[in-house]
C-alpha positions as CSV (number, residue, x, y, z in Angstrom):
1,M,11.3,17.9,124.9
2,A,10.0,17.6,128.5
3,V,7.1,15.3,128.8
4,R,3.8,17.1,129.6
5,K,1.6,15.9,132.6
6,L,-1.9,16.6,133.6
7,Y,-2.5,15.9,137.2
8,G,-6.4,15.5,137.6
9,S,-9.3,13.4,138.1
10,L,-11.7,12.2,135.5
11,D,-14.6,12.9,138.1
12,S,-13.6,16.6,137.9
13,P,-15.2,18.7,135.2
14,D,-12.4,21.1,135.2
15,T,-10.0,18.1,134.5
16,L,-12.1,17.3,131.4
17,K,-12.0,20.8,130.1
18,V,-8.1,20.7,130.0
19,L,-8.3,17.1,128.5
20,A,-10.5,18.3,125.6
21,C,-8.3,21.3,125.1
22,L,-5.1,19.0,124.9
23,F,-6.8,16.6,122.4
24,E,-7.9,19.7,120.3
25,H,-4.3,20.7,120.1
26,D,-3.1,16.9,119.3
27,L,-0.5,17.4,122.3
28,D,1.3,14.3,123.7
29,F,0.8,14.1,127.5
30,E,0.9,11.8,130.4
31,F,-2.2,11.8,132.6
32,V,-1.6,11.5,136.4
33,S,-4.7,10.4,138.3
34,I,-5.3,12.3,141.6
35,D,-7.5,10.2,143.9
36,L,-9.8,12.8,145.3
37,G,-11.7,10.4,147.4
38,A,-8.4,9.5,149.3
39,G,-7.6,13.0,149.9
40,E,-4.7,13.1,147.5
41,H,-5.3,16.5,146.4
42,N,-4.8,17.6,150.0
43,Q,-1.5,16.3,150.6
44,K,1.8,18.0,150.4
45,P,3.1,16.8,147.2
46,F,0.1,17.9,145.3
47,L,-0.3,21.2,147.3
48,S,3.1,22.1,146.2
49,M,1.8,22.5,142.8
50,S,-1.7,23.5,143.4
51,P,-1.8,25.5,146.7
52,F,-5.6,25.4,147.1
53,G,-5.7,21.7,146.6
54,Q,-7.8,21.9,143.2
55,V,-7.3,19.7,140.2
56,P,-6.1,20.0,137.5
57,V,-2.5,20.8,137.5
58,F,-0.6,20.9,133.9
59,E,2.9,20.6,134.0
60,D,4.9,21.6,130.9
61,G,8.6,21.6,131.2
62,H,9.4,23.6,134.2
63,I,6.2,25.3,134.3
64,K,3.3,24.1,136.7
65,Q,0.0,25.8,136.3
66,F,-3.3,25.2,138.1
67,E,-6.8,26.9,137.4
68,S,-8.5,25.1,134.4
69,R,-9.3,28.4,132.7
70,A,-5.9,29.8,132.8
71,I,-4.4,26.6,131.7
72,I,-6.6,26.4,128.7
73,R,-5.8,30.0,127.7
74,S,-2.0,29.6,128.2
75,M,-2.1,26.4,126.1
76,A,-4.2,28.1,123.4
77,H,-1.7,30.8,123.1
78,G,1.4,28.5,123.3
79,Y,0.1,25.8,121.1
80,G,-2.2,27.7,118.8
81,K,-3.1,25.9,115.4
82,K,-2.5,27.2,112.0
83,L,-4.1,30.6,111.3
84,G,-7.7,30.3,111.1
85,E,-7.9,27.2,113.3
86,E,-6.5,28.4,116.5
87,L,-8.7,28.3,119.6
88,I,-7.8,31.9,120.7
89,Y,-7.2,35.1,119.4
90,W,-4.0,37.3,118.9
91,D,-5.8,40.6,118.1
92,S,-6.5,42.3,121.4
93,R,-10.0,43.5,120.4
94,K,-11.2,39.9,119.6
95,Q,-9.4,38.5,122.6
96,A,-11.4,40.8,124.7
97,T,-14.6,39.2,123.5
98,V,-13.1,35.7,124.2
99,A,-12.2,37.1,127.7
100,N,-15.9,38.3,128.3
101,W,-17.4,35.0,127.4
102,I,-15.0,33.1,129.4
103,D,-16.3,35.0,132.4
104,V,-19.8,34.5,131.5
105,E,-19.2,30.8,131.4
106,D,-17.4,30.9,134.8
107,H,-19.8,33.4,136.7
108,H,-23.2,33.0,135.1
109,F,-23.4,29.6,133.3
110,E,-21.6,27.1,135.4
111,P,-23.0,27.9,138.9
112,P,-26.5,27.2,138.1
113,A,-25.8,24.4,135.7
114,L,-23.7,22.5,138.3
115,K,-26.3,23.1,140.9
116,L,-28.7,21.2,138.7
117,V,-26.4,18.5,138.1
118,T,-25.7,18.0,141.7
119,E,-29.3,18.1,142.7
120,L,-30.8,15.8,139.9
121,S,-27.8,13.5,139.4
122,T,-25.1,13.5,142.1
123,K,-27.5,13.4,145.1
124,P,-29.7,10.8,143.8
125,K,-27.0,8.6,142.9
126,N,-25.7,8.9,146.5
127,G,-28.8,8.1,148.2
128,L,-29.3,11.7,149.0
129,I,-32.6,13.8,148.9
130,T,-32.9,16.5,146.2
131,D,-33.5,20.0,147.4
132,E,-36.5,20.9,145.1
133,K,-36.3,24.6,146.1
134,A,-32.6,24.7,144.9
135,V,-33.6,23.0,141.7
136,A,-36.2,25.5,140.9
137,E,-33.8,28.5,141.6
138,A,-31.0,26.9,139.7
139,E,-33.4,26.2,136.8
140,E,-34.7,29.7,136.7
141,N,-31.2,31.1,136.7
142,L,-29.7,28.9,134.1
143,S,-32.9,29.5,131.9
144,K,-32.0,33.2,131.8
145,V,-28.3,32.6,130.9
146,L,-29.6,30.2,128.1
147,D,-31.9,32.9,126.7
148,V,-28.9,35.2,126.6
149,Y,-27.0,32.3,124.7
150,E,-29.8,31.9,122.5
151,A,-29.7,35.6,121.3
152,R,-26.0,35.5,121.1
153,L,-26.0,32.4,118.7
154,E,-28.6,34.1,116.5
155,K,-25.7,36.4,115.6
156,L,-22.7,34.1,115.7
157,K,-22.1,30.3,115.2
158,Y,-20.2,30.2,118.3
159,F,-19.7,32.5,121.4
160,A,-16.7,34.5,120.4
161,A,-17.0,34.4,116.7
162,D,-18.1,32.2,113.6
163,K,-15.3,29.8,114.7
164,Y,-14.7,27.4,117.7
165,T,-12.7,28.9,120.5
166,V,-11.8,28.0,124.1
167,V,-15.0,29.4,125.3
168,D,-16.8,26.6,123.8
169,V,-14.4,24.1,125.0
170,L,-14.9,25.4,128.6
171,H,-18.7,24.4,128.4
172,L,-18.2,20.9,127.1
173,P,-18.3,18.8,130.6
174,T,-21.0,20.6,132.1
175,L,-23.3,20.5,128.9
176,E,-22.5,16.7,128.7
177,S,-23.9,16.3,132.2
178,L,-26.8,18.6,131.6
179,M,-27.8,16.5,128.5
180,G,-27.7,13.4,130.6
181,I,-30.5,14.6,132.6
182,A,-34.2,14.8,131.3
183,Q,-35.1,17.9,133.2
184,S,-32.2,19.9,132.3
185,K,-31.9,18.6,128.7
186,R,-35.3,20.2,128.0
187,L,-33.9,23.5,128.9
188,I,-31.3,23.1,126.1
189,E,-33.5,21.4,123.6
190,S,-36.2,24.2,123.8
191,R,-33.9,26.6,122.5
192,P,-33.1,25.8,118.9
193,R,-29.8,27.6,118.6
194,V,-28.4,26.5,121.8
195,S,-29.5,23.0,121.0
196,A,-27.7,23.1,117.7
197,W,-24.4,24.6,119.2
198,C,-24.5,22.1,121.9
199,S,-25.0,18.9,119.5
200,E,-22.2,20.1,117.4
201,I,-19.6,20.8,120.0
202,L,-20.3,17.6,121.9
203,A,-19.6,15.7,118.7
204,R,-16.2,17.1,118.3
205,P,-13.4,14.3,118.2
206,A,-11.5,15.9,121.0
207,W,-14.5,15.6,123.3
208,V,-15.1,12.0,122.1
209,K,-11.6,11.1,123.1
210,V,-12.3,12.5,126.8
211,L,-15.4,10.5,126.9
212,E,-13.6,7.4,125.9
213,M,-11.1,7.8,128.9
214,I,-14.0,8.2,131.1
215,K,-15.6,4.9,129.8
216,M,-12.2,2.9,130.0
217,Q,-11.9,4.2,133.8
218,V,-15.5,3.0,134.4
219,V,-14.9,-0.5,132.8
């Protein structure tokens, strides 16, 4: 069987999402680090796999796939766990629900969440001034999303159903970052159902393995 390879950066949330999914499925793979600072993602060898120069790229045999959400959905379909433990549905109606909440994460949750992370964490670490107006706007927008999440989680344990799916996997890196910042952490902890969901999924063994990879890189 061909060796699976994940080309990416541990500084990339999208790479971390795919890593979590790989570990959830207990798949053997080789991690190929792409140096974003050196512009390796914009060089011809990488662009031949990812035409927009974005990480990650997942190579599985003769297939090379880019775009993290597409990779994760494909992986969940191709390497689904035994019935009842799979991270995606085979039933078209249930899969429609998964697709809806994948789009919610992509278009509604991640933009304001990453904006907060940038302004409250990334900028200060790099000696840049935080844009307080941008913070206020992002916080307002994220609060609205989290209110929707709180209502959703009143009905279900997870977003797609009462079981863990790819929708939850996609939230992991950004939630980890938000929980590391006091101001954004309060937004999550002030909503009991969101807080409980967040604590549970961040404790999953697959995500812990991702954090261990990051720690090893730092050391």
